[in-house]
C-alpha positions in Angstrom: -23.1 7.1 1.7 -20.5 4.4 1.5 -16.7 4.6 1.4 -14.3 1.9 0.0 -11.5 1.4 2.5 -9.5 -1.2 0.6 -9.8 -4.8 -0.4 -13.4 -5.8 -0.6 -14.5 -3.5 2.2 -17.0 -0.7 1.9 -18.5 0.9 5.0 -20.9 3.7 5.8 -19.1 7.0 6.0 -21.2 8.2 8.9 -20.1 5.1 10.9 -16.4 6.2 10.9 -15.4 7.7 14.2 -11.7 7.9 13.7 -8.8 7.5 11.4 -5.2 6.8 12.5 -2.2 7.4 10.2 0.1 4.4 10.7 2.8 6.2 8.7 3.3 8.6 11.6 2.9 6.1 14.5 6.2 4.4 15.5 6.2 0.6 15.2 7.3 0.5 18.8 4.3 2.5 20.1 3.0 0.5 23.1 -0.3 2.3 23.0 -1.0 1.3 19.4 0.2 -2.2 20.0 -2.1 -2.5 23.0 -5.1 -1.0 21.1 -4.6 -3.5 18.2 -4.1 -6.5 20.6 -7.3 -5.6 22.6 -9.2 -5.1 19.3 -8.0 -8.5 18.1 -8.9 -10.2 21.4 -12.4 -8.7 21.2 -12.7 -10.0 17.6 -13.4 -6.6 16.2 -10.1 -6.2 14.2 -10.3 -6.7 10.4 -7.3 -6.5 8.0 -8.9 -5.4 4.8 -5.9 -6.5 2.6 -2.6 -8.2 2.7 -0.9 -5.0 1.4 1.2 -2.9 3.7 -1.1 -1.2 6.3 -1.1 2.6 6.1 -4.1 3.5 8.2 -6.6 2.3 10.8 -10.3 3.1 10.3 -12.3 3.0 13.6 -16.1 2.6 13.6 -18.5 2.2 16.5 -18.2 -1.6 16.4 -15.1 -2.5 14.3 -11.5 -1.6 13.7 -10.2 -1.9 10.1 -6.5 -1.9 9.1 -6.4 -0.5 5.6 -3.7 -0.2 3.0 -5.0 3.2 2.0 -3.5 6.5 3.3 -5.5 8.7 5.6 -5.5 11.5 2.9 -7.0 9.1 0.4 -9.7 8.0 2.9 -10.4 11.6 3.8 -11.0 12.4 0.1 -13.3 9.5 -0.3 -15.2 10.4 2.8 -15.7 14.0 1.7 -16.7 12.8 -1.8 -19.2 10.4 -0.3 -20.8 13.1 1.7 -21.5 15.4 -1.2 -25.2 15.5 -2.0 -26.1 16.0 -5.6 -29.5 17.0 -6.9 -31.2 14.4 -9.1 
């Protein structure tokens, strides 16, 4: 199933390999800054909105910076994985 991650972006929930809560990562984190810089240099970094970034969604081939919180994304992922009978 698909998950809306902010802006105009919707991705397959099973393609998500990681979520990072930017609200708990210090702005001075050299590891995070390096990760984002490398992702940008590799042209795999996508900002899904101009709103304040709250999380990073990592898939097998892209890195998305999202204005949605990790808790909101987790709820959407869980909801998208619920299978209902027709």
